[in-house]
C-alpha positions in Angstrom: 120.1 10.3 -77.6 117.8 9.7 -74.5 114.4 11.1 -74.4 113.0 13.0 -71.4 111.0 9.9 -70.4 114.1 7.7 -70.2 115.7 7.2 -66.8 117.6 4.2 -65.6 117.5 2.8 -62.0 121.1 3.7 -61.5 120.5 7.3 -62.7 117.6 7.5 -60.2 119.7 6.3 -57.3 122.7 8.6 -58.2 120.3 11.6 -58.6 118.7 10.9 -55.3 122.0 10.6 -53.6 123.2 13.9 -55.0 120.0 15.6 -53.7 120.2 13.7 -50.4 116.6 12.5 -51.2 115.0 9.3 -49.9 112.8 7.2 -52.1 109.8 8.5 -50.2 110.9 12.1 -51.0 111.2 11.3 -54.7 107.9 9.5 -54.6 106.2 12.6 -53.1 107.8 15.0 -55.6 106.8 12.7 -58.5 103.3 12.0 -57.1 104.1 8.3 -57.2 104.2 5.5 -54.5 107.4 4.7 -52.7 106.8 1.1 -53.9 107.0 2.3 -57.5 110.4 3.9 -56.9 111.7 1.0 -54.9 110.7 -1.6 -57.5 112.1 0.5 -60.2 115.5 1.0 -58.6 115.7 -2.6 -57.5 114.9 -3.9 -61.0 111.7 -5.7 -59.9 109.6 -4.0 -62.5 109.7 -1.3 -65.2 107.2 1.5 -64.5 104.9 2.9 -67.1 106.6 5.6 -69.3 104.6 8.4 -67.8 105.7 7.4 -64.2 109.4 7.3 -65.4 108.9 10.8 -66.9 107.4 12.0 -63.6 110.4 10.8 -61.7 112.8 12.5 -64.2 110.8 15.8 -64.1 111.0 15.8 -60.3 114.7 15.2 -60.3 115.3 17.8 -63.0 113.1 20.2 -61.1 115.4 19.9 -58.1 118.4 20.7 -60.3 119.6 17.4 -61.6 121.0 17.4 -65.1 121.1 14.2 -67.2 123.6 13.9 -69.9 124.6 10.9 -71.9 126.4 8.7 -69.4 126.3 10.9 -66.4 124.2 12.7 -63.8 125.1 15.8 -62.0 123.6 18.5 -59.8 123.4 21.9 -61.7 124.3 24.0 -58.7 126.2 21.8 -56.2 127.1 24.8 -54.1 123.3 25.5 -53.8 121.4 28.7 -54.5 119.8 30.5 -51.7 116.7 28.3 -51.9 118.6 25.1 -52.5 116.9 21.7 -52.7 119.1 20.6 -49.8 117.6 23.2 -47.5 114.2 22.3 -48.8 114.9 18.7 -48.0 116.0 19.5 -44.4 112.9 21.6 -43.9 110.7 18.9 -45.2 112.2 16.4 -42.9 111.8 18.7 -39.9 108.1 19.1 -40.8 107.7 15.4 -41.2 109.3 14.8 -37.7 107.3 17.7 -36.1 104.0 16.4 -37.3 104.7 12.7 -36.7 102.4 11.1 -34.1 104.0 10.2 -30.8 105.0 6.6 -30.3 
């Protein structure tokens, strides 16, 4: 049985896809760098166990459920305050506050 700290690169990618999260979004939610997420998902390096646990906690906090061999979103239809709506609002804030080019 997998412990809470275990998370594979594939599980991370699938979970992000289900949530419609970018690597930057996961990094922000897990309080890690985007480079850490990218290198983990691309198999470049294995993060420290507490960083893997932080990624998993962030994904589970957004409604992802990990079972042996699969990953799914607990409420795919989305509760009133769904993570998808939160993600869209976050993106709007990022766009609104981005400096002009």
